[in-house]
C-alpha positions as CSV (number, residue, x, y, z in Angstrom):
1,M,-3.7,-28.0,5.8
2,I,-6.5,-27.0,3.3
3,N,-8.5,-29.8,1.8
4,I,-8.8,-29.1,-1.9
5,P,-12.0,-30.5,-3.4
6,S,-11.8,-32.3,-6.8
7,T,-14.6,-30.1,-8.3
8,I,-16.2,-26.8,-7.3
9,S,-19.5,-25.6,-8.5
10,A,-20.2,-22.7,-6.1
11,T,-18.8,-21.6,-2.8
12,A,-20.5,-20.1,0.2
13,I,-18.5,-17.0,1.2
14,K,-18.7,-14.0,3.6
15,E,-17.6,-10.5,2.6
16,V,-17.5,-7.0,3.9
17,V,-19.7,-4.4,2.1
18,L,-19.2,-0.7,2.1
19,P,-22.8,0.5,1.6
20,G,-22.1,4.3,1.2
21,L,-20.6,7.2,3.1
22,V,-20.7,5.6,6.6
23,E,-18.6,5.5,9.7
24,P,-16.5,2.4,10.3
25,S,-19.4,0.9,12.3
26,G,-21.5,1.1,9.2
27,L,-19.5,-1.6,7.4
28,R,-21.5,-4.8,6.9
29,V,-20.7,-8.5,6.6
30,R,-22.9,-10.5,4.3
31,S,-23.1,-14.1,3.1
32,R,-23.6,-15.2,-0.5
33,M,-22.7,-17.9,-3.0
34,L,-19.8,-17.3,-5.3
35,R,-19.8,-19.0,-8.7
36,A,-17.1,-21.4,-9.9
37,P,-14.1,-20.0,-11.6
38,G,-14.5,-19.2,-15.3
39,A,-12.0,-19.3,-18.1
40,R,-8.5,-18.2,-17.0
41,E,-9.8,-17.5,-13.5
42,A,-8.8,-18.8,-10.1
43,L,-10.8,-19.3,-6.9
44,V,-8.7,-18.2,-4.0
45,Q,-9.4,-18.7,-0.3
46,I,-8.2,-15.5,1.3
47,D,-5.9,-16.0,4.3
48,A,-5.1,-12.3,4.9
49,S,-6.2,-8.9,3.5
50,G,-5.0,-5.4,4.5
51,V,-6.5,-2.2,5.6
52,S,-4.8,0.6,3.7
53,F,-5.1,4.3,2.9
54,A,-7.3,3.4,-0.1
55,E,-10.1,2.0,1.9
56,Q,-10.0,4.9,4.3
57,A,-10.4,7.3,1.4
58,M,-13.1,5.1,-0.3
59,R,-15.2,5.2,2.9
60,R,-15.3,9.0,2.5
61,G,-15.9,8.8,-1.3
62,R,-12.5,10.4,-1.8
63,Y,-10.6,7.7,-3.7
64,P,-10.2,8.5,-7.4
65,G,-11.9,6.0,-9.6
66,Q,-13.6,4.0,-6.8
67,P,-16.7,2.0,-7.7
68,K,-20.2,3.2,-7.0
69,F,-21.6,2.2,-3.6
70,P,-22.2,-0.5,-2.5
71,F,-19.1,-2.5,-3.1
72,V,-16.6,-4.8,-1.3
73,P,-13.4,-3.1,-0.3
74,G,-10.0,-4.8,-0.1
75,Y,-7.0,-3.6,-2.1
76,D,-4.9,-6.7,-1.9
77,F,-4.7,-10.2,-0.4
78,V,-2.7,-13.3,0.3
79,G,-4.5,-16.6,-0.1
80,T,-4.6,-20.2,-1.3
81,V,-5.8,-21.3,-4.7
82,L,-8.7,-23.8,-4.4
83,A,-9.6,-24.2,-8.1
84,V,-8.9,-22.8,-11.5
85,G,-11.0,-22.5,-14.6
86,R,-10.3,-23.5,-18.2
87,G,-7.1,-22.1,-19.6
88,A,-5.6,-21.3,-16.2
89,D,-2.4,-23.1,-14.9
90,P,-3.7,-26.2,-13.0
91,T,-0.5,-26.3,-10.9
92,L,-1.6,-23.2,-9.1
93,V,-4.2,-25.3,-7.1
94,G,-3.0,-25.6,-3.5
95,K,-0.4,-22.8,-3.8
96,R,-0.2,-19.7,-1.7
97,V,-0.4,-16.5,-3.8
98,A,-0.8,-12.8,-3.5
99,A,-2.6,-10.3,-5.7
100,V,-3.6,-6.6,-6.0
101,T,-7.2,-6.1,-6.9
102,K,-8.1,-2.6,-5.8
103,T,-11.5,-3.9,-4.4
104,G,-12.9,-7.3,-3.4
105,G,-10.2,-8.4,-0.9
106,W,-12.2,-8.1,2.3
107,S,-13.8,-11.5,1.8
108,T,-13.3,-15.2,2.6
109,H,-12.9,-16.1,-1.1
110,I,-12.4,-14.2,-4.3
111,L,-12.3,-14.9,-8.1
112,V,-9.3,-13.4,-9.8
113,V,-7.5,-13.6,-13.2
114,A,-5.1,-16.5,-12.6
115,A,-2.3,-14.7,-14.4
116,Y,-2.4,-11.8,-11.9
117,L,-1.4,-14.1,-9.0
118,V,2.2,-13.9,-7.6
119,P,3.7,-16.8,-5.7
120,V,4.3,-16.4,-2.0
121,P,7.4,-18.1,-0.6
122,Q,6.7,-21.2,1.4
123,G,6.7,-20.9,5.2
124,L,5.8,-17.2,5.3
125,D,3.0,-16.2,7.7
126,P,0.2,-15.0,5.3
127,A,-0.5,-11.9,7.5
128,L,3.2,-10.9,7.3
129,A,3.3,-11.5,3.6
130,E,0.2,-9.4,3.2
131,T,2.0,-6.4,4.7
132,V,4.3,-6.2,1.7
133,V,1.8,-6.7,-1.2
134,V,0.5,-3.3,-2.2
135,N,2.8,-1.6,0.4
136,G,5.9,-3.4,-0.8
137,I,5.2,-2.8,-4.5
138,T,4.5,0.9,-3.8
139,A,7.7,1.2,-1.7
140,W,9.9,-0.6,-4.2
141,Q,8.6,1.3,-7.2
142,M,8.8,4.7,-5.6
143,L,12.3,4.1,-4.2
144,F,13.9,2.5,-7.2
145,R,11.8,3.2,-10.3
146,K,10.8,6.7,-9.5
147,A,13.5,8.2,-7.2
148,R,16.2,5.8,-8.4
149,A,17.7,5.9,-4.9
150,K,21.2,4.5,-4.4
151,A,23.4,3.4,-1.6
152,G,25.0,6.2,0.3
153,Q,22.1,8.7,-0.4
154,T,19.8,10.2,2.2
155,I,16.0,10.1,1.9
156,L,13.1,11.7,3.8
157,V,10.1,9.4,4.5
158,H,6.9,11.0,5.8
159,G,4.8,8.7,8.0
160,A,7.7,6.3,8.4
161,N,5.7,4.3,11.0
162,G,2.8,3.5,8.6
163,G,2.3,0.6,6.2
164,V,4.1,2.0,3.2
165,G,6.6,4.0,5.3
166,T,7.8,1.0,7.4
167,V,8.4,-1.2,4.3
168,L,10.0,1.7,2.3
169,S,12.3,2.5,5.2
170,Q,13.5,-1.1,5.7
171,I,14.0,-1.7,2.0
172,A,16.0,1.6,1.8
173,R,18.2,0.7,4.8
174,Q,18.8,-2.8,3.4
175,A,20.1,-1.0,0.2
176,G,22.5,1.1,2.2
177,I,20.4,4.3,2.1
178,R,20.1,6.7,5.0
179,V,16.5,7.3,6.1
180,I,15.1,10.3,8.0
181,G,11.5,9.5,8.9
182,T,8.7,11.6,10.3
183,A,6.3,10.1,12.9
184,A,4.7,10.7,16.2
185,A,7.1,10.5,19.1
186,R,5.6,7.3,20.4
187,H,7.0,5.5,17.3
188,H,10.5,6.8,17.5
189,D,12.1,3.9,19.4
190,A,10.6,1.4,16.9
191,L,12.0,3.5,14.0
192,R,15.4,3.7,15.5
193,A,15.4,-0.1,15.9
194,I,15.2,-0.4,12.1
195,G,17.8,2.3,11.5
196,V,15.6,5.3,10.8
197,E,16.5,8.7,12.2
198,P,13.1,9.9,13.5
199,I,11.6,13.4,13.6
200,D,8.3,14.4,15.3
201,Y,5.9,15.1,12.5
202,T,4.1,17.7,14.7
203,A,7.3,19.8,15.3
204,P,6.7,23.4,14.1
205,D,10.3,23.5,12.9
206,L,10.2,20.2,11.1
207,A,12.0,21.6,8.0
208,A,14.7,23.0,10.1
209,R,15.2,19.7,11.9
210,V,15.5,17.9,8.5
211,R,18.1,20.5,7.4
212,A,20.1,20.0,10.6
213,L,20.3,16.3,9.8
214,A,20.9,16.8,6.1
215,P,22.5,20.2,5.5
216,A,23.0,19.6,1.8
217,G,19.4,18.4,1.4
218,V,17.9,15.0,0.9
219,N,18.3,13.0,-2.3
220,A,14.6,12.0,-2.3
221,A,11.5,12.7,-0.3
222,F,8.4,10.5,-0.2
223,D,5.3,12.5,0.7
224,H,1.7,11.1,1.0
225,L,0.2,14.1,2.9
226,G,-0.7,16.5,0.1
227,L,0.2,19.8,-1.5
228,E,1.2,21.8,1.6
229,S,3.6,19.1,2.8
230,A,4.8,18.5,-0.7
231,R,6.0,22.1,-1.0
232,I,8.0,21.7,2.2
233,S,9.5,18.4,1.1
234,F,10.5,19.9,-2.3
235,S,12.3,22.7,-0.6
236,L,14.4,20.1,1.3
237,L,15.7,18.4,-1.8
238,A,19.4,18.4,-2.6
239,R,20.6,19.3,-6.1
240,G,19.4,16.5,-8.4
241,G,16.9,15.3,-5.8
242,T,13.5,13.9,-6.4
243,L,10.1,14.4,-4.7
244,V,7.8,11.5,-5.0
245,S,4.2,12.5,-4.0
246,Y,1.8,9.7,-3.6
247,G,-1.3,10.8,-1.8
248,T,-3.3,13.4,0.1
249,A,-3.7,11.7,3.5
250,A,-3.8,15.1,5.3
251,L,-7.2,15.7,3.9
252,L,-8.8,12.5,5.2
253,K,-9.8,14.3,8.5
254,V,-11.3,17.3,6.7
255,S,-15.0,17.2,7.2
256,E,-16.1,19.8,4.6
257,P,-17.1,18.6,1.2
258,M,-14.4,18.9,-1.4
259,S,-13.6,18.1,-5.0
260,M,-11.0,15.3,-5.0
261,L,-10.4,16.0,-8.7
262,G,-9.7,19.6,-7.8
263,V,-7.3,18.6,-5.0
264,F,-5.5,16.2,-7.4
265,L,-5.3,18.8,-10.2
266,R,-3.7,21.4,-7.9
267,L,-1.1,18.9,-6.7
268,V,-0.1,17.7,-10.2
269,S,-0.1,21.2,-11.5
270,Q,2.4,22.2,-8.9
271,I,4.5,19.1,-9.7
272,A,4.4,20.1,-13.4
273,L,5.5,23.6,-12.6
274,W,8.4,22.4,-10.5
275,N,9.6,20.3,-13.4
276,V,9.6,23.1,-15.9
277,L,11.4,25.6,-13.7
278,P,15.2,25.6,-13.7
279,N,15.7,24.4,-10.2
280,E,17.8,21.3,-10.7
281,R,15.3,19.2,-8.8
282,A,12.5,16.9,-9.9
283,A,9.0,16.0,-8.7
284,T,6.7,13.2,-9.7
285,F,3.3,11.8,-8.6
286,Y,3.3,8.0,-8.1
287,N,0.2,6.3,-9.3
288,F,0.1,2.6,-8.4
289,W,-2.1,1.9,-11.5
290,G,-0.2,4.1,-13.9
291,G,0.1,2.4,-17.3
292,S,-2.2,-0.4,-16.4
293,R,-4.7,0.5,-19.2
294,I,-2.2,1.7,-21.8
295,R,0.3,-1.2,-21.4
296,P,-1.4,-3.8,-19.2
297,G,1.2,-6.5,-20.0
298,A,4.2,-4.3,-19.0
299,F,2.3,-3.1,-15.9
300,R,1.7,-6.7,-14.7
301,T,5.3,-7.7,-15.5
302,R,6.6,-4.9,-13.3
303,L,4.2,-5.7,-10.5
304,R,5.2,-9.3,-10.5
305,Q,9.0,-8.5,-10.6
306,D,8.8,-5.9,-7.9
307,L,6.5,-8.0,-5.5
308,T,8.8,-11.0,-6.1
309,A,11.8,-8.9,-5.1
310,V,10.2,-7.7,-1.9
311,M,8.9,-11.2,-1.0
312,D,12.4,-12.5,-1.4
313,L,13.7,-9.9,1.1
314,L,10.9,-10.9,3.5
315,A,11.6,-14.6,3.2
316,K,15.3,-14.0,3.8
317,G,14.5,-12.0,6.9
318,A,16.2,-8.9,5.4
319,I,13.1,-6.9,6.1
320,A,10.6,-7.4,8.9
321,P,7.4,-5.2,8.4
322,H,5.3,-4.8,11.5
323,I,1.7,-6.1,11.9
324,A,-0.1,-3.5,13.9
325,A,-3.0,-5.8,14.7
326,R,-5.0,-8.7,13.3
327,F,-8.8,-8.7,13.1
328,A,-11.5,-11.1,11.9
329,L,-13.9,-9.9,9.2
330,S,-16.6,-9.5,11.8
331,E,-14.4,-6.9,13.5
332,V,-13.8,-4.9,10.4
333,G,-15.2,-1.7,12.0
334,A,-12.7,-1.9,14.8
335,A,-9.9,-2.6,12.3
336,M,-10.8,0.5,10.2
337,M,-11.0,2.7,13.3
338,L,-7.5,1.6,14.4
339,A,-6.1,2.1,10.9
340,E,-7.6,5.6,10.8
341,S,-6.5,6.6,14.3
342,R,-2.9,7.2,13.0
343,T,-1.7,5.5,16.2
344,A,-0.8,2.1,14.6
345,H,2.7,1.1,13.9
346,G,2.7,-1.0,10.7
347,K,-0.3,-2.5,8.9
348,V,-3.7,-3.5,10.2
349,V,-4.6,-7.0,8.7
350,L,-7.9,-8.8,8.4
351,I,-7.8,-12.6,8.8
352,P,-11.0,-14.1,7.2
């Protein structure tokens, strides 16, 4: 039970700082005072924050639009509202909420625009709820808004054991969609347990194995690996199928300097080319923040609707995303190393 003070002037907090291009051990935890919430803001005590692909890319300076070093990482969080500023809904105080912030979530407390907060159903473990914030929104929007997948169809999910892949696969299975998922062999039993048909992602004949399971092709493919993998995924689509590309994770391990803008332009150029050729298949690049500047109101409405839908599935027990491990803020280096090892099943969570 959290004791909510009647007034808050400033709060002592701890937060993780990414000082520059450092190894996971180079992440630092600092203490400072956080001001009181301003107009339409909320002060939230963070109960759980996730380690995602975004922070792994930011550590290498390879996430498009990331802030200048130093900054506090943390793409999303689940927490409890301690206070609100003028113009914010006072009934939020004491409520458990979730939000996507892109940065700032690796902290004990955060200030956020109160209207951006989404209610978390009562009784949910905050760490479990955290696994479906950015991952759940991403999965839901790619599956239903981008690919428009329907019951009875077959989809291919790369990295089905990861944070997004696990949630996407479970939402799809709940909707009556067949899932073929790539992952390391050690994760196959866990994937079968949630209804996924696994394929070893290291198999040299991966495309042939997918075709053996889906001779007519897959109705949608979800690929976060990059251009080379996207080309294979596109070739596996059925007539009328859709490729949803949403990252370049395969390049995280590349040590040579590279232009991320160049990498992105090559990928989207290929996607554009596929869409103008008469091949009866489609391709798209999923950008979580797409439309957030042009139509911010519509963007936040979709985000709230989609996260609410995923949270409802979680609260009902219809999906059960896996927590790979829980770490304290002081253990953030170890948390990052585990997330980057590609051995984790599910999401790595920080518990401030």
